N, C-alpha and C positions, 0 to 999 in steps of 0.2 A: 444126455435124458434119454430114457426109455419108457415108452408107453405100451402096455400090454393090455389086451382084453381077457379076461379070464372065462372058463366056460361057466361060472356061475354068475354070469352078468354083472361083472365088477370091471372096474379099470384100475390098474396098477401104474403108477408112475414113479419111476426111480430117478433121482437127481443126485448129483455129486455132493459131496460134503462141504464144498466150497462156496454153494449159493447161500446169499444173504437169507438169514433166518426171518427177519422182520418181513422183507417182501413174500417169502415162502408163507408165513401165518396169514398175511393178508389174502394171499391166492386160496390158501384152504379155507378162510373165513367165506370168501365169495362162493367156492363150490358148496359149502354148507348150506348157504343162502340159496344157491340153485336147487338144490336137493330137497330142501325144506319147503320151497314154494313151487316145485315142478308141477304139484296136481291142484294147485290154489285156482279158485275161480273167482277171487276178489278182483275187483276193479282198482287200480290205481288211485281214482278218486275216493274211493273208500277208505285206501289203506293211510292217504295223505290226511283224511279228516280224522282218523283214529291217531295218527302220530300228532297233530295238533291238539288233541284233547290231552293226550298223555303229556306232551311238554308243557301246556298250560297248567296241568295239574301239578306237574313236578315245580314250576316255578313258583306257584302259588304257596307251596309247602317249604321251599328253599329261599325265597326272596329275602327274608329277614336276616337270614346267616350271611347272605351273600352281599348284599346291598348296605352298607353304612350310613 
């Protein structure tokens, strides 16, 4: 594995082709999350409330197709 910091404020990570692609994709998804939330000022409690609302809304719309 090779990790390099470039002059244009980026990091390049090179891994061998033998690395498990599923695990690598999970790592990439986590890094995307870190990048997307780096400047967020949201509190975890606010995020949890929003997630609860979204989940409740989804369940209300999809319950009939999933519960027989």
